[in-house]
MOPAC internal coordinates of N, CA, C and O (Angstrom, degrees):
PM7 1SCF
backbone

  N    0.0000 0     0.00 0     0.00 0    0    0    0
  C    1.4444 1     0.00 0     0.00 0    1    0    0
  C    1.5307 1   109.37 1     0.00 0    2    1    0
  O    1.2310 1   120.72 1   -47.09 1    3    2    1
  N    1.3040 1   116.23 1   132.91 1    3    2    1
  C    1.4605 1   120.89 1  -177.37 1    5    3    2
  C    1.5263 1   110.87 1   -81.42 1    6    5    3
  O    1.2310 1   121.30 1   -39.56 1    7    6    5
  N    1.3099 1   115.13 1   140.44 1    7    6    5
  C    1.4609 1   121.62 1   177.16 1    9    7    6
  C    1.5273 1   108.72 1   -64.01 1   10    9    7
  O    1.2310 1   119.87 1   -54.49 1   11   10    9
  N    1.3567 1   117.86 1   125.51 1   11   10    9
  C    1.4676 1   119.73 1  -178.59 1   13   11   10
  C    1.5261 1   113.14 1   -61.68 1   14   13   11
  O    1.2310 1   120.33 1   151.53 1   15   14   13
  N    1.3326 1   116.98 1   -28.47 1   15   14   13
  C    1.4645 1   119.26 1   177.68 1   17   15   14
  C    1.5206 1   111.57 1   -65.98 1   18   17   15
  O    1.2310 1   120.57 1   142.10 1   19   18   17
  N    1.3286 1   116.52 1   -37.90 1   19   18   17
  C    1.4601 1   120.69 1   177.92 1   21   19   18
  C    1.5294 1   109.90 1   -66.51 1   22   21   19
  O    1.2310 1   120.35 1   137.61 1   23   22   21
  N    1.3300 1   116.94 1   -42.39 1   23   22   21
  C    1.4650 1   120.73 1   178.65 1   25   23   22
  C    1.5274 1   110.46 1   -62.96 1   26   25   23
  O    1.2310 1   120.57 1   136.32 1   27   26   25
  N    1.3357 1   116.52 1   -43.68 1   27   26   25
  C    1.4606 1   119.90 1   178.42 1   29   27   26
  C    1.5145 1   111.20 1   -63.95 1   30   29   27
  O    1.2310 1   120.59 1   141.64 1   31   30   29
  N    1.3249 1   116.48 1   -38.36 1   31   30   29
  C    1.4620 1   120.50 1   178.44 1   33   31   30
  C    1.5282 1   109.81 1   -64.25 1   34   33   31
  O    1.2310 1   120.46 1   138.78 1   35   34   33
  N    1.3198 1   116.73 1   -41.22 1   35   34   33
  C    1.4627 1   120.66 1   178.45 1   37   35   34
  C    1.5157 1   111.47 1   -62.48 1   38   37   35
  O    1.2310 1   120.39 1   137.21 1   39   38   37
  N    1.3375 1   116.86 1   -42.79 1   39   38   37
  C    1.4664 1   120.83 1   177.62 1   41   39   38
  C    1.5222 1   110.82 1   -63.00 1   42   41   39
  O    1.2310 1   120.74 1   137.91 1   43   42   41
  N    1.3240 1   116.19 1   -42.09 1   43   42   41
  C    1.4580 1   120.66 1  -179.79 1   45   43   42
  C    1.5258 1   111.15 1   -64.13 1   46   45   43
  O    1.2310 1   120.48 1   136.28 1   47   46   45
  N    1.3272 1   116.68 1   -43.72 1   47   46   45
  C    1.4620 1   120.11 1   178.95 1   49   47   46
  C    1.5186 1   110.74 1   -64.50 1   50   49   47
  O    1.2310 1   119.98 1   140.45 1   51   50   49
  N    1.3252 1   117.64 1   -39.55 1   51   50   49
  C    1.4581 1   121.09 1   177.62 1   53   51   50
  C    1.5246 1   111.03 1   -61.13 1   54   53   51
  O    1.2310 1   120.21 1   133.33 1   55   54   53
  N    1.3259 1   117.20 1   -46.67 1   55   54   53
  C    1.4701 1   121.07 1   179.50 1   57   55   54
  C    1.5230 1   111.14 1   -65.14 1   58   57   55
  O    1.2310 1   120.59 1   139.82 1   59   58   57
  N    1.3199 1   116.48 1   -40.18 1   59   58   57
  C    1.4567 1   120.36 1   178.30 1   61   59   58
  C    1.5270 1   110.96 1   -63.24 1   62   61   59
  O    1.2310 1   120.39 1   139.34 1   63   62   61
  N    1.3254 1   116.86 1   -40.66 1   63   62   61
  C    1.4590 1   120.72 1   178.49 1   65   63   62
  C    1.5276 1   111.07 1   -66.70 1   66   65   63
  O    1.2310 1   119.80 1   143.00 1   67   66   65
  N    1.3137 1   117.98 1   -37.00 1   67   66   65
  C    1.4613 1   120.79 1   176.72 1   69   67   66
  C    1.5233 1   110.82 1   -64.93 1   70   69   67
  O    1.2310 1   120.48 1   138.18 1   71   70   69
  N    1.3193 1   116.68 1   -41.82 1   71   70   69
  C    1.4637 1   120.41 1   177.49 1   73   71   70
  C    1.5224 1   111.31 1   -65.94 1   74   73   71
  O    1.2310 1   120.55 1   141.12 1   75   74   73
  N    1.3266 1   116.56 1   -38.88 1   75   74   73
  C    1.4607 1   121.44 1   177.51 1   77   75   74
  C    1.5268 1   110.42 1   -62.10 1   78   77   75
  O    1.2310 1   120.66 1   136.10 1   79   78   77
  N    1.3151 1   116.34 1   -43.90 1   79   78   77
  C    1.4633 1   120.76 1   179.37 1   81   79   78
  C    1.5301 1   110.92 1   -64.52 1   82   81   79
  O    1.2310 1   120.36 1   140.37 1   83   82   81
  N    1.3193 1   116.92 1   -39.63 1   83   82   81
  C    1.4667 1   121.22 1   177.43 1   85   83   82
  C    1.5277 1   110.12 1   -62.85 1   86   85   83
  O    1.2310 1   120.73 1   136.08 1   87   86   85
  N    1.3165 1   116.20 1   -43.92 1   87   86   85
  C    1.4592 1   120.63 1   179.30 1   89   87   86
  C    1.5243 1   110.64 1   -61.78 1   90   89   87
  O    1.2310 1   120.15 1   133.78 1   91   90   89
  N    1.3186 1   117.32 1   -46.22 1   91   90   89
  C    1.4620 1   121.50 1   179.96 1   93   91   90
  C    1.5249 1   110.87 1   -62.67 1   94   93   91
  O    1.2310 1   120.36 1   136.83 1   95   94   93
  N    1.3117 1   116.92 1   -43.17 1   95   94   93
  C    1.4655 1   120.88 1   179.01 1   97   95   94
  C    1.5260 1   111.03 1   -59.06 1   98   97   95
  O    1.2310 1   120.43 1   135.54 1   99   98   97
  N    1.3236 1   116.78 1   -44.46 1   99   98   97
  C    1.4582 1   120.44 1  -179.33 1  101   99   98
  C    1.5264 1   111.99 1   -70.53 1  102  101   99
  O    1.2310 1   120.10 1   145.03 1  103  102  101
  N    1.3125 1   117.41 1   -34.97 1  103  102  101
  C    1.4605 1   120.00 1   174.99 1  105  103  102
  C    1.5216 1   110.50 1   -63.61 1  106  105  103
  O    1.2310 1   120.81 1   138.70 1  107  106  105
  N    1.3342 1   116.05 1   -41.30 1  107  106  105
  C    1.4650 1   120.48 1   178.47 1  109  107  106
  C    1.5264 1   112.21 1   -64.39 1  110  109  107
  O    1.2310 1   120.57 1   153.35 1  111  110  109
  N    1.3251 1   116.52 1   -26.65 1  111  110  109
  C    1.4683 1   121.08 1   177.80 1  113  111  110
  C    1.5245 1   112.06 1   -81.56 1  114  113  111
  O    1.2310 1   120.36 1   174.84 1  115  114  113
  N    1.3362 1   116.92 1    -5.16 1  115  114  113
  C    1.4495 1   120.34 1   176.95 1  117  115  114
  C    1.5168 1   115.58 1    92.75 1  118  117  115
  O    1.2310 1   120.29 1  -166.66 1  119  118  117
  N    1.3063 1   117.06 1    13.34 1  119  118  117
  C    1.4664 1   119.41 1   179.59 1  121  119  118
  C    1.5223 1   110.44 1   -74.04 1  122  121  119
  O    1.2310 1   121.22 1   -25.94 1  123  122  121
  N    1.3014 1   115.26 1   154.06 1  123  122  121
  C    1.4554 1   124.57 1   176.39 1  125  123  122
  C    1.5394 1   113.18 1    53.37 1  126  125  123
  O    1.2310 1   119.55 1  -127.02 1  127  126  125
  N    1.3236 1   118.47 1    52.98 1  127  126  125
  C    1.4699 1   120.14 1  -176.39 1  129  127  126
  C    1.5280 1   113.54 1   -60.82 1  130  129  127
  O    1.2310 1   120.28 1   151.41 1  131  130  129
  N    1.3289 1   117.08 1   -28.59 1  131  130  129
  C    1.4583 1   119.79 1  -177.65 1  133  131  130
  C    1.5250 1   113.56 1   -71.16 1  134  133  131
  O    1.2310 1   120.18 1   159.43 1  135  134  133
  N    1.3426 1   117.26 1   -20.57 1  135  134  133
  C    1.4678 1   120.14 1   178.72 1  137  135  134
  C    1.5321 1   111.25 1  -127.99 1  138  137  135
  O    1.2310 1   120.88 1  -156.55 1  139  138  137
  N    1.3276 1   115.92 1    23.45 1  139  138  137
  C    1.4547 1   120.95 1  -175.83 1  141  139  138
  C    1.5263 1   112.65 1   -58.08 1  142  141  139
  O    1.2310 1   119.92 1   134.06 1  143  142  141
  N    1.3174 1   117.76 1   -45.94 1  143  142  141
  C    1.4689 1   119.77 1  -175.94 1  145  143  142
  C    1.5327 1   111.31 1   -64.67 1  146  145  143
  O    1.2310 1   120.27 1   141.25 1  147  146  145
  N    1.3236 1   117.10 1   -38.75 1  147  146  145
  C    1.4599 1   119.94 1   178.99 1  149  147  146
  C    1.5255 1   111.06 1   -67.04 1  150  149  147
  O    1.2310 1   120.56 1   138.68 1  151  150  149
  N    1.3340 1   116.53 1   -41.32 1  151  150  149
  C    1.4659 1   119.83 1   179.34 1  153  151  150
  C    1.5241 1   111.31 1   -69.33 1  154  153  151
  O    1.2310 1   120.23 1   144.33 1  155  154  153
  N    1.3224 1   117.17 1   -35.67 1  155  154  153
  C    1.4630 1   120.41 1   177.39 1  157  155  154
  C    1.5248 1   110.12 1   -65.13 1  158  157  155
  O    1.2310 1   120.29 1   140.57 1  159  158  157
  N    1.3237 1   117.05 1   -39.43 1  159  158  157
  C    1.4602 1   120.61 1   176.60 1  161  159  158
  C    1.5307 1   110.53 1   -64.26 1  162  161  159
  O    1.2310 1   120.53 1   138.30 1  163  162  161
  N    1.3173 1   116.60 1   -41.70 1  163  162  161
  C    1.4649 1   120.95 1   177.24 1  165  163  162
  C    1.5270 1   110.44 1   -61.06 1  166  165  163
  O    1.2310 1   119.97 1   136.64 1  167  166  165
  N    1.3155 1   117.65 1   -43.36 1  167  166  165
  C    1.4673 1   121.33 1   179.28 1  169  167  166
  C    1.5190 1   110.65 1   -61.18 1  170  169  167
  O    1.2310 1   120.10 1   138.22 1  171  170  169
  N    1.3198 1   117.42 1   -41.78 1  171  170  169
  C    1.4692 1   120.74 1   178.81 1  173  171  170
  C    1.5300 1   111.39 1   -64.31 1  174  173  171
  O    1.2310 1   120.46 1   139.14 1  175  174  173
  N    1.3255 1   116.72 1   -40.86 1  175  174  173
  C    1.4661 1   120.01 1   178.99 1  177  175  174
  C    1.5220 1   111.26 1   -65.99 1  178  177  175
  O    1.2310 1   120.52 1   139.48 1  179  178  177
  N    1.3245 1   116.61 1   -40.52 1  179  178  177
  C    1.4687 1   120.21 1   177.23 1  181  179  178
  C    1.5227 1   110.15 1   -62.51 1  182  181  179
  O    1.2310 1   120.77 1   137.73 1  183  182  181
  N    1.3231 1   116.13 1   -42.27 1  183  182  181
  C    1.4625 1   120.50 1   179.16 1  185  183  182
  C    1.5225 1   111.31 1   -61.24 1  186  185  183
  O    1.2310 1   120.28 1   135.38 1  187  186  185
  N    1.3314 1   117.07 1   -44.62 1  187  186  185
  C    1.4648 1   120.84 1   178.48 1  189  187  186
  C    1.5274 1   111.13 1   -63.20 1  190  189  187
  O    1.2310 1   120.60 1   140.56 1  191  190  189
  N    1.3283 1   116.46 1   -39.44 1  191  190  189
  C    1.4639 1   120.68 1   177.93 1  193  191  190
  C    1.5237 1   110.50 1   -61.34 1  194  193  191
  O    1.2310 1   120.68 1   132.64 1  195  194  193
  N    1.3186 1   116.30 1   -47.36 1  195  194  193
  C    1.4679 1   121.09 1  -179.10 1  197  195  194
  C    1.5265 1   110.32 1   -60.92 1  198  197  195
  O    1.2310 1   120.54 1   133.90 1  199  198  197
  N    1.3187 1   116.58 1   -46.10 1  199  198  197
  C    1.4667 1   120.33 1   179.97 1  201  199  198
  C    1.5167 1   110.60 1   -61.65 1  202  201  199
  O    1.2310 1   120.33 1   136.25 1  203  202  201
  N    1.3297 1   116.97 1   -43.75 1  203  202  201
  C    1.4552 1   120.91 1   179.24 1  205  203  202
  C    1.5263 1   112.53 1   -61.13 1  206  205  203
  O    1.2310 1   120.41 1   136.49 1  207  206  205
  N    1.3039 1   116.83 1   -43.51 1  207  206  205
  C    1.4684 1   121.03 1   179.20 1  209  207  206
  C    1.5257 1   110.05 1   -65.52 1  210  209  207
  O    1.2310 1   120.57 1   136.52 1  211  210  209
  N    1.3293 1   116.52 1   -43.48 1  211  210  209
  C    1.4576 1   119.62 1  -179.33 1  213  211  210
  C    1.5291 1   111.93 1   -65.32 1  214  213  211
  O    1.2310 1   120.06 1   143.14 1  215  214  213
  N    1.3190 1   117.49 1   -36.86 1  215  214  213
  C    1.4663 1   120.07 1   179.63 1  217  215  214
  C    1.5236 1   111.86 1   -69.74 1  218  217  215
  O    1.2310 1   120.42 1   149.14 1  219  218  217
  N    1.3339 1   116.80 1   -30.86 1  219  218  217
  C    1.4641 1   120.15 1  -177.70 1  221  219  218
  C    1.5183 1   113.26 1   -91.41 1  222  221  219
  O    1.2310 1   119.64 1   170.17 1  223  222  221
  N    1.3340 1   118.30 1    -9.83 1  223  222  221
  C    1.4591 1   122.52 1  -178.91 1  225  223  222
  C    1.5133 1   109.00 1  -133.35 1  226  225  223
  O    1.2310 1   120.42 1   -96.40 1  227  226  225
  N    1.2964 1   116.80 1    83.60 1  227  226  225
  C    1.4578 1   120.88 1  -176.33 1  229  227  226
  C    1.5150 1   112.88 1   -67.54 1  230  229  227
  O    1.2310 1   119.37 1   167.42 1  231  230  229
  N    1.3436 1   118.82 1   -12.58 1  231  230  229
  C    1.4666 1   121.81 1   179.54 1  233  231  230
  C    1.5069 1   112.94 1   -77.44 1  234  233  231
  O    1.2310 1   119.91 1   167.33 1  235  234  233
  N    1.3453 1   117.77 1   -12.67 1  235  234  233
  C    1.4693 1   120.79 1  -176.66 1  237  235  234
  C    1.5023 1   109.73 1   -71.49 1  238  237  235
  O    1.2310 1   120.10 1   180.00 1  239  238  237

């Protein structure tokens, strides 16, 4: 039986990655030029977080 916390963590990481991809797609389209650099930095940090969680939790 899978730990429900691990399943919830996997769902959360999946949703976070989808939001990250949406943000990157919109940045690439040129949206929000006045805060582009800050949002790009946020996207990079989210990406690093996701990678770190995935590397430390192979069950996800």
